C-alpha positions in Angstrom: 65.7 87.9 137.3 62.7 87.8 135.0 62.1 91.4 134.0 58.8 92.4 132.4 59.2 93.3 128.7 56.6 95.9 127.8 56.9 95.1 124.1 55.2 91.7 124.7 51.7 92.9 124.1 52.7 94.3 120.7 54.4 91.0 119.9 51.4 89.0 120.7 49.1 91.2 118.7 51.4 90.9 115.7 51.5 87.1 115.9 47.7 87.1 115.9 47.5 88.7 112.4 50.8 88.6 110.6 52.5 85.6 109.0 56.1 86.6 109.9 57.2 88.7 112.9 60.7 89.8 113.4 62.1 91.0 116.8 65.4 92.7 116.2 67.8 94.6 118.5 71.3 94.4 120.0 72.7 91.0 120.9 71.9 90.0 124.5 69.1 92.5 125.0 66.6 89.8 125.7 65.1 88.9 122.2 65.5 85.2 122.7 64.0 85.3 126.2 61.0 87.2 125.0 60.5 85.0 121.9 60.7 81.8 124.0 58.4 83.2 126.7 55.7 84.0 124.1 56.5 81.0 122.0 56.2 78.5 124.9 52.7 79.7 125.6 51.8 79.3 121.9 53.4 76.0 121.1 56.4 77.2 119.0 59.4 75.0 118.1 62.7 76.8 118.8 65.8 76.7 116.5 68.9 78.9 116.9 71.3 79.9 114.1 74.1 80.4 116.7 74.4 76.7 116.0 76.9 76.5 113.1 75.7 73.0 112.0 72.2 74.3 111.7 73.5 77.3 109.7 75.3 75.0 107.3 72.2 72.8 106.8 70.0 75.9 106.1 72.4 77.4 103.6 72.9 74.1 101.8 69.2 73.5 101.2 67.1 76.5 102.2 63.9 75.3 100.5 64.0 71.9 102.1 64.9 73.4 105.5 61.8 75.6 105.5 59.6 72.8 104.2 60.6 70.5 107.0 59.9 73.0 109.8 57.0 72.7 112.3 53.8 74.7 111.8 55.0 77.4 114.2 58.7 78.1 114.6 61.1 80.5 116.3 64.2 81.1 114.1 66.7 82.8 116.4 69.5 85.0 115.0 68.2 84.9 111.4 70.8 87.3 110.1 73.2 84.4 109.9 71.1 82.8 107.1 69.6 85.5 104.8 69.4 82.6 102.2 66.2 81.6 104.0 64.2 84.7 103.3 63.0 83.8 99.8 62.0 80.3 101.0 60.1 81.8 103.9 58.3 84.1 101.4 57.3 81.0 99.3 56.0 79.2 102.4 54.0 82.2 103.5 52.5 82.6 100.0 51.4 79.0 100.1 49.8 79.5 103.6 49.3 83.0 105.0 48.3 81.7 108.5 49.2 84.3 111.1 52.2 83.7 113.4 53.9 81.0 111.4 57.4 82.4 111.7 58.8 84.3 114.7 62.3 85.5 113.8 64.9 87.3 115.9 68.0 89.2 114.6 70.9 90.9 116.2 71.6 92.9 113.0 69.3 95.1 111.1 68.3 92.5 108.5 65.9 95.1 106.9 69.0 96.5 105.2 69.6 93.2 103.4 68.0 93.4 99.9 66.9 89.8 100.0 64.6 90.5 103.0 63.2 93.8 101.8 62.5 92.2 98.4 61.1 88.9 99.8 59.0 89.7 102.8 57.5 93.1 102.0 53.8 93.0 103.0 54.2 89.7 104.9 56.3 90.8 107.9 56.0 93.0 111.0 59.2 94.3 112.6 59.5 95.1 116.3 62.6 96.6 117.8 63.5 95.4 121.3 66.0 97.6 123.1 67.9 96.8 126.2 65.9 97.2 129.4 64.3 100.5 130.2 64.3 101.8 133.8 60.5 101.2 133.6 61.1 97.5 133.1 64.0 97.3 135.7 62.2 99.1 138.5 58.4 99.3 138.2 57.0 97.6 135.1 55.0 100.8 134.4 54.7 102.1 130.8 56.4 105.4 131.6 55.8 109.1 131.0 56.1 109.4 127.2 52.4 109.1 126.2 51.5 111.6 128.9 53.9 114.2 127.5 52.3 113.9 124.1 48.9 114.6 125.7 50.4 117.9 126.9 50.1 116.8 130.6 53.0 117.4 132.9 53.8 114.9 135.6 52.0 115.5 138.9 53.3 114.5 142.4 56.6 114.4 144.2 59.6 112.3 143.2 62.9 111.2 144.6 65.9 113.4 144.0 68.4 111.0 142.6 71.8 112.6 143.3 74.6 110.1 142.8 72.1 107.5 141.7 72.0 109.3 138.3 75.6 108.2 137.6 74.8 104.7 138.9 71.8 104.3 136.5 73.9 105.6 133.6 76.7 103.1 134.3 74.3 100.2 134.9 72.7 100.6 131.4 70.0 98.1 130.5 71.6 94.8 129.4 70.0 92.1 131.6 73.2 90.0 132.2 75.5 92.7 133.7 72.6 94.1 135.7 72.6 90.9 137.7 76.4 90.9 138.3 77.2 92.8 141.6 81.0 92.8 141.0 82.3 95.6 138.8 85.2 93.4 137.5 82.7 90.8 136.4 80.5 93.4 134.7 83.6 94.7 132.8 84.4 91.2 131.7 80.9 90.7 130.4 81.2 93.8 128.2 84.6 92.7 126.9 83.2 89.3 126.0 80.2 91.0 124.5 82.2 93.2 122.1 84.5 90.3 121.1 81.5 88.1 120.3 79.9 90.9 118.3 82.9 91.6 116.2 83.8 87.9 115.6 80.2 86.8 114.8 77.7 89.5 113.7 80.0 92.1 112.2 82.2 89.5 110.5 79.1 88.0 108.9 77.7 91.3 107.7 80.8 92.4 105.8 84.2 91.4 104.7 86.4 93.5 107.0 90.2 93.4 106.7 90.8 95.4 109.9 88.4 93.7 112.5 90.7 94.8 115.3 89.9 98.5 114.6 86.1 98.0 115.2 86.3 98.1 119.1 88.4 101.2 118.9 85.9 102.9 116.6 83.1 101.9 119.0 85.1 103.4 121.9 85.6 106.7 120.0 81.8 106.8 119.3 81.2 106.3 123.0 83.4 109.4 123.6 81.2 111.4 121.3 77.9 110.2 122.7 75.3 113.1 122.8 77.5 115.3 120.6 77.5 116.2 117.0 78.9 113.4 114.8 82.6 114.2 113.9 83.7 111.4 111.6 87.1 113.0 111.1 87.8 112.7 114.8 86.8 109.1 114.8 88.9 108.3 111.7 92.0 110.3 112.7 93.8 107.5 114.8 93.6 105.0 112.0 95.9 104.2 109.1 92.8 103.5 106.9 90.7 105.8 104.8 88.0 108.0 106.3 85.5 106.3 104.0 86.5 102.9 105.4 86.1 104.0 109.0 82.7 105.5 108.0 81.6 102.1 106.6 82.7 100.4 109.9 80.8 103.0 111.9 77.7 102.2 109.8 78.1 98.5 110.7 77.9 99.5 114.4 74.6 101.1 113.6 73.5 97.9 111.8 74.1 95.9 115.0 72.2 98.4 117.1 75.1 99.7 119.2 75.2 103.3 117.9 72.3 105.6 117.0 72.7 108.5 114.7 70.1 111.1 115.6 69.2 113.3 112.6 68.7 117.1 112.9 65.2 118.5 112.9 64.4 120.6 109.9 61.6 122.9 108.8 61.0 125.4 106.0 60.5 128.0 108.7 64.1 127.6 110.0 66.6 128.7 107.4 69.7 128.6 109.5 69.5 125.2 111.0 72.5 123.0 111.5 72.0 119.7 109.7 74.8 117.6 111.3 73.4 114.5 113.2 74.2 113.6 116.8 75.7 110.4 118.0 74.1 108.4 120.8 75.4 105.1 122.2 72.4 102.8 122.3 73.2 101.8 125.9 75.1 103.9 128.4 76.3 100.8 130.4 78.2 99.8 127.3 79.4 103.3 126.8 80.7 103.6 130.4 82.5 100.2 130.1 84.2 101.3 126.8 85.3 104.5 128.5 86.4 102.8 131.7 84.1 104.8 133.9 82.8 103.7 137.2 79.8 105.4 138.8 82.1 107.3 141.2 84.3 108.6 138.4 81.3 109.6 136.3 79.7 111.4 139.2 82.8 113.5 139.7 83.2 114.3 135.9 80.2 116.6 135.4 80.9 117.2 131.7 80.9 113.5 130.8 77.9 112.9 133.2 76.0 115.6 131.2 76.7 113.8 127.9 76.0 110.3 129.0 72.9 111.4 131.0 71.5 112.9 127.8 72.1 109.6 126.0 70.5 107.8 129.0 67.3 109.9 128.8 67.3 109.6 125.0 67.5 105.8 125.3 64.8 105.7 127.9 62.5 107.7 125.7 63.3 105.5 122.7 62.5 102.4 124.7 59.2 103.8 125.9 58.4 104.8 122.2 58.9 101.2 121.2 55.8 100.0 123.0 53.8 103.2 122.3 50.7 102.9 120.1 52.0 106.1 118.3 54.7 106.3 115.6 57.3 108.7 117.1 60.3 110.0 115.3 63.4 111.4 117.1 65.6 114.3 116.2 67.8 117.0 117.8 67.6 120.8 117.1 70.4 123.3 116.6 70.8 126.5 114.6 73.7 128.7 113.6 72.9 131.1 116.4 73.7 128.3 119.0 70.1 127.7 120.0 69.8 123.9 120.6 67.5 121.3 122.0 68.8 117.8 123.1 65.8 115.7 121.9 62.9 116.5 119.6 60.1 113.9 119.3 57.4 114.2 116.6 54.3 112.0 116.6 52.9 110.8 113.3 49.9 113.0 112.4 51.1 115.9 114.4 52.4 116.8 117.9 55.9 117.7 119.1 57.5 117.2 122.5 61.0 118.7 123.0 63.4 117.8 125.8 66.5 119.3 127.4 68.4 117.3 129.9 70.2 118.6 133.0 72.1 116.7 135.7 71.6 119.6 138.1 68.9 120.0 140.8 68.1 123.6 139.7 66.6 125.1 136.6 66.6 128.7 135.4 64.8 130.6 132.6 68.0 130.4 130.6 67.6 126.6 130.3 64.5 127.1 128.2 66.2 129.3 125.6 66.5 126.6 122.9 63.0 125.2 123.7 61.5 128.7 123.2 63.2 129.1 119.9 62.1 125.7 118.7 58.5 126.4 119.9 58.4 129.5 117.7 59.3 127.3 114.7 57.0 124.4 115.5 53.8 126.4 115.5 50.6 124.4 116.1 52.5 121.1 116.4 53.9 122.1 119.8 52.6 120.0 122.7 55.2 120.5 125.4 58.8 121.6 126.1 60.5 119.8 129.0 63.7 120.3 131.0 64.4 117.1 132.8 66.3 117.8 136.0 67.2 116.2 139.2 64.4 117.7 141.2 61.5 116.6 143.3 58.5 118.4 141.9 57.4 119.6 138.4 57.5 123.3 137.8 55.7 125.4 135.1 57.7 128.1 133.3 54.7 129.2 131.3 53.6 128.7 127.7 53.7 124.9 127.6 57.2 124.8 129.2 58.0 122.7 132.3 60.8 121.5 134.4 60.1 117.8 135.3 62.0 115.5 137.7 64.1 112.8 135.8 62.7 110.0 138.0 59.2 110.8 136.9 60.1 109.2 133.5 59.7 105.7 135.1 58.2 106.1 138.6 54.8 107.2 139.9 55.0 110.2 142.2 53.8 110.2 145.7 50.6 112.3 146.4 50.0 112.2 142.7 
């Protein structure tokens, strides 16, 4: 199925005025499909560094390799050949024509010194996530921008019920979404993790205990939407905590794990600074934990955690095609006031979000939001409790309960 990718407009704009454009994101999220779709319309030549012979040639003679390329080229999985970055810089300095190089990467190559040194000022980086529910269902741009305008959703929405667990388990990777058989979906995820460990992680670092990486990823999945506890992740292993922490960082570099920092302010002296963990796709998390939609629906505690990660991922994906620069945090203080997701817009403006799997909301659910509102001051735009309801409800003072399905669907009678 050809899903719309809402990042496409930003990609085309970047190619119109920037010599080098990099799309990075997790393996198999759709980077190559998007690059080829745009590249075919614009006459790009395509080369993939998943081809080991091509990698060998590029590493042996990076200058000659770049010199012999077509005028406009897609270089897929560029993280395999960081040796090319300085040669790309030289080519761009000779001719700064926009859109010469369209790169993709399944690892955060911005962390490689050769890239940051070589291409600063010459490159635009776009992060492509796995599919959002907007892209899977409607092709709409979602609710995020409306929240920052301080406008609650209007209309009536579908109450999701058991569909919540189904959406969480489905996640957003295009390939397993198209497999109807649960066993085949599970096999895809197993192959995915094996390929990731053997190719991307092995290339990024010399690891003596590669077999421990999938287990670390599974333990991270078990902590999704909770405060990061590195000691708990490290405890099953006969290797140092420092080594496990370095492996965990590699999982961040290949876009499988997000570490969500704590929001801080000079006005809040008793804030908890520990970050939260979020798996970057709840379909992958569910597969790692062996959870079917039926099992997840019956385990309300785990559903609560993974639904929070699901909403976080949906908001992150909508932010990726927003015209605004939006930073994500969580909030917690030593008095146990907490807010699941805090979003700050560059130049001012805060939207804070709590997530509930239930169909009812009470005043108590706004306790953390009210505390954060008192610290945010004039930056405050809106506080939202997303719940499994049908209509949005005002709780006064810029606080609302909003149906989860309004994040990606238009309401009826809106």
